[in-house]
PLY file of the C-alpha trace (Angstrom):
ply
format ascii 1.0
element vertex 450
property float x
property float y
property float z
element edge 449
property int vertex1
property int vertex2
end_header
-0.25 -0.34 0.35
2.63 2.89 0.92
4.37 1.60 -2.48
0.69 2.69 -4.08
0.59 5.37 -2.15
4.96 6.86 -3.06
4.20 5.48 -7.06
0.53 7.93 -7.00
2.33 10.75 -5.13
4.93 11.11 -7.05
3.18 10.32 -10.24
3.44 13.79 -12.89
0.52 15.69 -13.46
0.18 14.65 -16.79
-1.26 11.35 -15.47
-4.25 13.16 -13.48
-4.53 14.95 -16.80
-4.47 11.94 -18.55
-7.34 10.91 -16.33
-9.27 13.83 -16.28
-9.39 13.86 -20.21
-10.84 10.05 -20.18
-13.45 11.04 -17.61
-14.56 14.04 -19.80
-15.11 11.78 -22.75
-16.93 8.93 -20.72
-19.68 12.13 -19.45
-22.63 11.58 -22.24
-23.23 12.97 -25.31
-25.22 16.03 -23.82
-22.97 17.36 -21.11
-20.09 17.43 -23.81
-19.66 20.90 -25.42
-22.01 21.68 -28.69
-20.74 20.42 -32.25
-19.47 23.74 -34.13
-18.73 23.10 -37.96
-17.34 25.90 -40.20
-19.97 26.60 -42.53
-21.97 27.29 -39.34
-19.03 29.21 -37.56
-19.07 31.69 -41.02
-22.49 32.10 -40.80
-22.52 32.64 -37.01
-19.82 35.40 -38.13
-22.04 37.21 -41.26
-25.41 37.16 -38.44
-23.42 38.72 -35.36
-20.41 40.42 -36.10
-20.51 43.93 -35.16
-17.90 45.27 -37.58
-20.04 43.52 -40.61
-23.13 45.00 -39.31
-20.98 48.48 -38.76
-21.19 48.38 -42.82
-24.17 47.78 -43.45
-25.07 50.51 -41.94
-22.38 52.81 -44.17
-23.78 50.77 -47.59
-27.58 52.19 -45.80
-26.51 55.67 -45.83
-25.11 55.19 -49.02
-28.09 54.25 -50.34
-30.30 56.96 -48.10
-27.19 60.06 -49.88
-27.81 58.09 -53.63
-31.88 58.65 -53.18
-31.10 62.36 -51.82
-29.08 63.28 -54.75
-31.90 61.69 -57.33
-34.38 64.04 -55.26
-31.88 67.21 -55.56
-33.65 67.33 -59.06
-36.97 67.40 -58.26
-38.88 71.00 -57.41
-38.36 72.09 -53.91
-41.09 74.36 -51.82
-39.74 76.84 -49.52
-42.01 78.25 -46.85
-41.57 81.36 -44.56
-43.37 83.23 -42.44
-42.19 87.04 -40.86
-44.20 89.31 -38.25
-42.85 93.35 -38.94
-43.04 96.45 -37.72
-40.91 99.87 -39.13
-41.59 103.90 -39.17
-38.93 103.40 -42.62
-41.22 105.47 -45.62
-40.92 103.42 -48.07
-41.12 99.88 -46.41
-44.35 101.62 -44.64
-45.83 102.71 -47.50
-44.85 99.48 -49.09
-46.29 97.94 -46.17
-49.79 99.48 -46.11
-49.81 98.83 -50.41
-49.22 95.17 -49.35
-51.89 95.20 -47.09
-54.79 96.35 -49.74
-55.04 99.51 -47.34
-53.53 103.17 -49.19
-55.99 105.75 -49.94
-56.10 109.30 -50.79
-53.97 110.59 -47.67
-51.59 108.72 -47.53
-50.04 110.62 -50.41
-49.72 113.35 -48.05
-45.44 113.80 -48.13
-45.94 114.72 -44.00
-47.64 111.32 -44.45
-45.35 110.19 -46.77
-41.97 111.37 -45.35
-42.87 110.75 -41.54
-45.00 107.99 -41.70
-46.12 106.62 -38.45
-44.72 102.91 -37.24
-46.86 99.90 -38.86
-46.69 96.33 -38.59
-47.81 93.25 -40.07
-47.79 89.73 -40.61
-47.58 87.49 -43.55
-46.62 83.95 -45.08
-45.40 82.66 -48.29
-44.56 79.66 -50.16
-42.42 79.04 -52.84
-41.83 76.88 -55.43
-38.39 76.58 -57.12
-37.83 73.97 -60.70
-33.62 73.71 -61.50
-33.76 73.98 -65.37
-30.18 73.98 -65.99
-27.27 73.39 -63.90
-24.57 73.15 -65.66
-24.85 69.41 -65.71
-23.65 69.16 -61.66
-26.98 68.13 -60.36
-26.95 64.54 -62.98
-23.25 64.63 -61.99
-23.81 64.96 -58.53
-26.31 61.47 -58.61
-24.12 59.09 -61.04
-21.60 60.10 -58.31
-23.97 59.42 -55.62
-24.85 56.13 -56.68
-21.76 54.74 -58.16
-20.75 55.74 -54.73
-23.69 53.74 -52.98
-22.67 50.30 -55.09
-18.76 51.16 -54.26
-20.06 50.89 -50.47
-21.89 47.46 -51.13
-18.84 46.29 -53.16
-16.81 47.03 -50.49
-19.45 45.75 -47.83
-19.64 42.54 -50.43
-15.89 42.14 -49.85
-15.33 42.42 -46.05
-18.37 39.88 -46.08
-15.66 37.37 -47.58
-12.45 38.98 -46.15
-14.66 37.90 -42.56
-15.74 34.36 -44.09
-11.34 33.44 -44.99
-10.38 34.84 -41.64
-13.53 32.29 -40.15
-11.89 29.56 -42.28
-8.02 30.64 -40.81
-9.35 30.55 -36.61
-11.65 27.96 -36.94
-9.01 25.17 -38.37
-5.87 27.28 -36.13
-8.52 26.62 -33.22
-8.29 23.18 -34.37
-4.59 22.25 -34.97
-3.86 24.04 -31.81
-6.55 21.34 -29.94
-4.57 18.24 -31.63
-1.29 20.37 -30.74
-2.57 20.69 -26.96
-3.40 15.92 -27.11
0.44 16.00 -28.90
1.68 17.88 -26.19
-0.36 16.08 -23.77
0.67 12.60 -25.26
4.61 13.28 -25.65
4.05 15.10 -21.73
2.93 11.64 -20.81
5.88 9.44 -22.37
8.51 11.67 -21.03
6.93 11.26 -17.65
7.21 7.46 -17.85
10.69 7.37 -20.16
11.32 9.36 -17.03
9.79 6.86 -13.83
11.89 4.11 -16.21
14.85 5.66 -16.26
15.00 6.54 -12.66
13.60 2.70 -11.96
16.63 1.72 -13.42
18.89 4.01 -12.01
17.84 2.42 -8.76
19.24 -0.88 -10.02
22.65 0.11 -10.98
21.53 -0.52 -14.69
21.68 3.46 -15.86
23.68 6.24 -14.95
22.45 9.75 -13.53
22.99 11.34 -15.80
20.36 9.60 -17.86
18.32 10.25 -15.66
19.08 13.96 -15.44
18.33 14.00 -19.14
14.77 12.08 -18.73
14.41 14.17 -16.29
14.89 17.68 -18.55
12.73 16.31 -21.18
9.66 16.23 -19.07
10.29 19.30 -18.51
10.55 20.72 -21.71
7.42 18.26 -22.29
5.84 20.82 -19.49
6.61 23.75 -21.08
5.63 22.60 -24.48
2.37 21.47 -23.27
1.50 25.23 -21.49
2.74 26.48 -24.76
0.09 24.78 -26.54
-3.00 25.91 -24.30
-1.78 29.16 -24.31
-1.90 28.75 -27.95
-5.42 27.30 -28.51
-6.59 29.58 -25.79
-5.60 32.27 -28.32
-6.72 30.41 -31.20
-10.12 29.91 -29.27
-10.63 33.59 -28.26
-9.83 34.85 -32.13
-12.68 32.15 -33.31
-15.35 33.70 -30.29
-14.37 37.51 -31.29
-15.29 36.48 -34.56
-18.42 34.12 -34.40
-19.76 35.05 -31.02
-18.99 33.85 -27.39
-20.55 30.45 -27.76
-17.59 29.88 -30.51
-15.66 29.60 -27.86
-15.77 26.17 -26.02
-17.96 24.40 -29.11
-16.71 21.28 -30.40
-15.13 21.53 -33.60
-16.59 18.91 -35.84
-15.52 19.96 -39.97
-12.21 18.19 -40.74
-9.14 19.76 -41.25
-8.04 17.60 -44.24
-7.97 20.79 -47.41
-10.30 19.65 -50.23
-9.09 20.29 -54.40
-8.93 23.60 -54.92
-12.29 24.17 -57.09
-11.28 26.88 -59.28
-14.59 28.30 -61.89
-13.49 27.79 -65.50
-11.57 30.66 -67.15
-10.80 32.83 -64.07
-13.50 34.06 -61.10
-17.39 33.26 -61.01
-18.10 37.71 -60.62
-16.13 40.19 -60.48
-13.96 40.84 -57.30
-16.24 42.95 -54.83
-13.27 45.38 -54.18
-12.22 45.67 -57.60
-15.76 46.49 -58.55
-16.03 48.97 -55.54
-13.00 50.63 -56.65
-14.01 50.89 -60.66
-17.09 52.20 -59.55
-15.31 54.38 -56.72
-13.27 55.78 -60.06
-16.52 56.88 -61.57
-17.81 58.51 -59.04
-14.90 60.39 -59.29
-14.67 61.37 -62.21
-18.62 62.93 -62.15
-17.15 64.95 -59.19
-15.15 66.22 -62.14
-17.98 67.00 -64.18
-20.02 68.27 -61.09
-16.71 70.79 -60.19
-16.88 71.76 -63.76
-20.63 72.64 -63.50
-20.24 74.85 -60.94
-18.33 76.83 -63.25
-21.83 77.23 -65.55
-24.65 79.69 -64.09
-27.69 78.17 -63.44
-31.18 78.43 -65.02
-34.38 77.97 -62.02
-38.27 78.34 -62.72
-40.11 79.87 -60.19
-43.46 80.53 -58.68
-44.22 81.92 -55.28
-47.83 83.01 -53.23
-47.53 85.50 -50.34
-49.79 86.80 -47.84
-49.17 90.44 -45.69
-51.97 91.18 -42.94
-52.67 93.69 -40.66
-52.01 92.03 -36.92
-54.95 91.99 -35.89
-55.35 89.97 -39.70
-58.74 91.89 -39.98
-57.23 93.53 -43.55
-54.88 92.27 -46.13
-53.68 91.31 -50.27
-52.20 88.10 -51.81
-50.26 88.19 -54.67
-48.51 85.38 -57.01
-45.34 85.78 -59.35
-44.26 83.31 -61.69
-41.14 83.90 -63.48
-37.52 82.53 -64.69
-34.54 83.35 -63.27
-30.69 82.87 -64.50
-27.97 82.87 -61.32
-24.43 82.57 -62.43
-22.28 82.69 -58.82
-18.24 82.68 -59.76
-15.68 82.37 -57.46
-12.32 82.08 -57.43
-12.91 78.90 -55.08
-14.49 77.14 -57.60
-11.34 76.65 -59.76
-9.18 75.07 -56.93
-12.14 72.60 -56.44
-12.38 71.32 -59.94
-8.18 71.08 -59.95
-9.03 69.07 -57.00
-11.58 67.28 -58.38
-9.31 66.15 -60.50
-7.32 64.88 -58.88
-8.94 62.87 -56.70
-9.94 61.30 -60.21
-6.69 60.55 -61.29
-5.97 59.02 -57.92
-8.65 56.71 -58.36
-7.61 55.61 -61.67
-4.34 54.87 -60.34
-5.74 53.14 -57.58
-7.87 50.73 -59.20
-4.71 49.55 -61.84
-2.94 48.73 -58.34
-5.45 47.56 -57.11
-5.69 45.06 -60.10
-2.51 44.34 -60.08
-2.46 43.09 -56.73
-6.18 41.04 -57.33
-3.77 39.05 -59.97
-0.54 38.67 -57.80
-2.73 37.74 -54.86
-4.51 34.82 -57.17
-1.18 33.56 -58.29
0.16 33.91 -54.36
-2.72 31.13 -53.52
-2.05 29.14 -55.72
1.52 28.49 -55.13
0.79 28.10 -50.80
-1.59 25.28 -51.94
0.89 23.86 -54.51
3.58 23.98 -51.80
1.58 22.98 -48.62
0.28 20.12 -50.17
3.80 18.85 -50.55
4.34 19.58 -47.13
1.44 17.89 -45.92
2.25 14.43 -48.23
6.24 14.77 -46.73
4.92 15.19 -43.14
2.65 12.61 -43.25
5.57 10.02 -44.26
7.68 11.42 -41.67
5.29 11.14 -38.80
4.87 7.69 -40.05
8.78 7.27 -40.08
9.27 8.62 -37.07
6.33 6.95 -34.98
7.87 3.20 -36.06
11.33 4.96 -35.09
10.16 6.01 -31.77
8.37 2.20 -31.40
11.26 0.48 -32.23
14.33 2.82 -29.98
11.73 2.23 -27.11
11.72 -2.11 -27.26
15.49 -1.49 -27.66
16.23 0.95 -24.48
13.89 -1.21 -22.73
16.21 -4.28 -23.60
19.19 -2.50 -22.61
20.13 -2.44 -26.65
20.26 1.25 -27.36
21.39 4.59 -24.73
18.55 7.26 -23.85
19.92 9.79 -25.94
18.25 7.30 -28.58
14.79 7.55 -27.32
14.98 11.45 -26.38
15.67 12.06 -29.83
12.87 9.57 -31.23
10.05 11.57 -28.68
11.77 14.85 -30.41
11.23 13.78 -34.28
7.83 12.72 -33.55
6.89 15.15 -32.09
8.59 17.48 -34.91
6.78 15.46 -37.58
3.53 16.16 -35.79
3.34 19.89 -35.96
5.12 20.40 -39.52
1.75 18.05 -39.99
-0.11 19.96 -37.97
0.93 23.36 -39.54
1.19 21.92 -43.09
-2.23 20.75 -42.83
-3.76 24.05 -41.60
-1.66 26.12 -44.39
-3.16 24.27 -46.63
-6.48 24.68 -45.96
-6.09 28.20 -45.50
-4.48 28.23 -48.71
-7.91 27.17 -50.62
-9.50 29.92 -48.63
-7.72 32.38 -49.40
-7.75 31.27 -53.23
-11.28 31.26 -52.96
-11.23 35.19 -51.63
-8.59 36.57 -54.15
-10.99 34.68 -57.34
-13.83 35.64 -55.91
-15.54 32.19 -55.28
-17.47 31.53 -52.14
-15.30 30.64 -49.26
-15.49 27.36 -48.68
-18.39 26.66 -50.99
-20.61 28.96 -48.45
-23.26 31.63 -49.86
-25.22 33.59 -47.49
0 1
1 2
2 3
3 4
4 5
5 6
6 7
7 8
8 9
9 10
10 11
11 12
12 13
13 14
14 15
15 16
16 17
17 18
18 19
19 20
20 21
21 22
22 23
23 24
24 25
25 26
26 27
27 28
28 29
29 30
30 31
31 32
32 33
33 34
34 35
35 36
36 37
37 38
38 39
39 40
40 41
41 42
42 43
43 44
44 45
45 46
46 47
47 48
48 49
49 50
50 51
51 52
52 53
53 54
54 55
55 56
56 57
57 58
58 59
59 60
60 61
61 62
62 63
63 64
64 65
65 66
66 67
67 68
68 69
69 70
70 71
71 72
72 73
73 74
74 75
75 76
76 77
77 78
78 79
79 80
80 81
81 82
82 83
83 84
84 85
85 86
86 87
87 88
88 89
89 90
90 91
91 92
92 93
93 94
94 95
95 96
96 97
97 98
98 99
99 100
100 101
101 102
102 103
103 104
104 105
105 106
106 107
107 108
108 109
109 110
110 111
111 112
112 113
113 114
114 115
115 116
116 117
117 118
118 119
119 120
120 121
121 122
122 123
123 124
124 125
125 126
126 127
127 128
128 129
129 130
130 131
131 132
132 133
133 134
134 135
135 136
136 137
137 138
138 139
139 140
140 141
141 142
142 143
143 144
144 145
145 146
146 147
147 148
148 149
149 150
150 151
151 152
152 153
153 154
154 155
155 156
156 157
157 158
158 159
159 160
160 161
161 162
162 163
163 164
164 165
165 166
166 167
167 168
168 169
169 170
170 171
171 172
172 173
173 174
174 175
175 176
176 177
177 178
178 179
179 180
180 181
181 182
182 183
183 184
184 185
185 186
186 187
187 188
188 189
189 190
190 191
191 192
192 193
193 194
194 195
195 196
196 197
197 198
198 199
199 200
200 201
201 202
202 203
203 204
204 205
205 206
206 207
207 208
208 209
209 210
210 211
211 212
212 213
213 214
214 215
215 216
216 217
217 218
218 219
219 220
220 221
221 222
222 223
223 224
224 225
225 226
226 227
227 228
228 229
229 230
230 231
231 232
232 233
233 234
234 235
235 236
236 237
237 238
238 239
239 240
240 241
241 242
242 243
243 244
244 245
245 246
246 247
247 248
248 249
249 250
250 251
251 252
252 253
253 254
254 255
255 256
256 257
257 258
258 259
259 260
260 261
261 262
262 263
263 264
264 265
265 266
266 267
267 268
268 269
269 270
270 271
271 272
272 273
273 274
274 275
275 276
276 277
277 278
278 279
279 280
280 281
281 282
282 283
283 284
284 285
285 286
286 287
287 288
288 289
289 290
290 291
291 292
292 293
293 294
294 295
295 296
296 297
297 298
298 299
299 300
300 301
301 302
302 303
303 304
304 305
305 306
306 307
307 308
308 309
309 310
310 311
311 312
312 313
313 314
314 315
315 316
316 317
317 318
318 319
319 320
320 321
321 322
322 323
323 324
324 325
325 326
326 327
327 328
328 329
329 330
330 331
331 332
332 333
333 334
334 335
335 336
336 337
337 338
338 339
339 340
340 341
341 342
342 343
343 344
344 345
345 346
346 347
347 348
348 349
349 350
350 351
351 352
352 353
353 354
354 355
355 356
356 357
357 358
358 359
359 360
360 361
361 362
362 363
363 364
364 365
365 366
366 367
367 368
368 369
369 370
370 371
371 372
372 373
373 374
374 375
375 376
376 377
377 378
378 379
379 380
380 381
381 382
382 383
383 384
384 385
385 386
386 387
387 388
388 389
389 390
390 391
391 392
392 393
393 394
394 395
395 396
396 397
397 398
398 399
399 400
400 401
401 402
402 403
403 404
404 405
405 406
406 407
407 408
408 409
409 410
410 411
411 412
412 413
413 414
414 415
415 416
416 417
417 418
418 419
419 420
420 421
421 422
422 423
423 424
424 425
425 426
426 427
427 428
428 429
429 430
430 431
431 432
432 433
433 434
434 435
435 436
436 437
437 438
438 439
439 440
440 441
441 442
442 443
443 444
444 445
445 446
446 447
447 448
448 449
């Protein structure tokens, strides 16, 4: 019994952790974490992510601005109300005239030159219709429409980028889970190796140097497990940030093994949203040049108005109407600078579009190269894992038979851990590279459409 208690008390914490893992695995399915596929994670991000909702609000604002620009070509109505009291001769005479209260006595020079204070209240309505504005209204409407469509395309690109980001953190979390399992397995093996070497040293069959090596290897395995825990927590928190808090503790059930990369025949299935946005921004900037040029031209308006002016007690007063065409030409030195600025913005938007096209072509080429390289690494890593596992098994057996030194066993365990880490990282890179290729070609990420 004492020997058993000593064995338990000296057992490494990794054994206890493995025991808890086994107990948790035996719990009923209802008590386990809810399963989460990568498609569910992407759709959760699309519906819950605050950044994407903010982007949707920006689209709504841009659409409202486009509607406003369209309505600016329609007639405008101006309403006014006033209350006046004056003894200024001309104003007083005109006020009485507008109120319909002019009599013969009002033409007396003494009264004309020194009228008493008069008061009045009035109201008016004016309808103004632009007939010609140098093309600035039409250009403004086109620019606002192009800006709204550019914002919509930008929103679509943000949605695709969010999906690609979810793919990365989802499978990074899955790789971190697997990496933690490997780290715990390595820690358990290191602890067992340490126990065996200590036992052999107590029997005089192993050197104290071998014990020290086994202790150092076990300590390194513990440190590696702590690193694996930290990586897992970081990946899970990233997944929760994008897809919601429920994703942080979910069971990730989509396999990390990458499917074949699918490309649409002849290139992208649709124009890349970011390229569409850049093109529309260029169109909007070009229409801004037209609008700035139109501001240098006169404006022609048709106007109709109706007004009334009455005495303060509202008992006397008249109403009148007027219809006319008004030509107004507002000139300012700043308008020439505004045209120059508009042309510079149009040039900048054109250059930005060309740069974005070159960048997009490079992104798709890089994604294809990344897929090819990661697939090759996956195949090499699978072969390395198989060979390293066989080597570890053989070396452990021969070491227990006293035919190999401890360093060979530790080297085999280290090689297997490195091969597993390479396999995990390569599979993650292969999966993420496919998402990036789909993003570069404007294809649905993971085949998922809204």
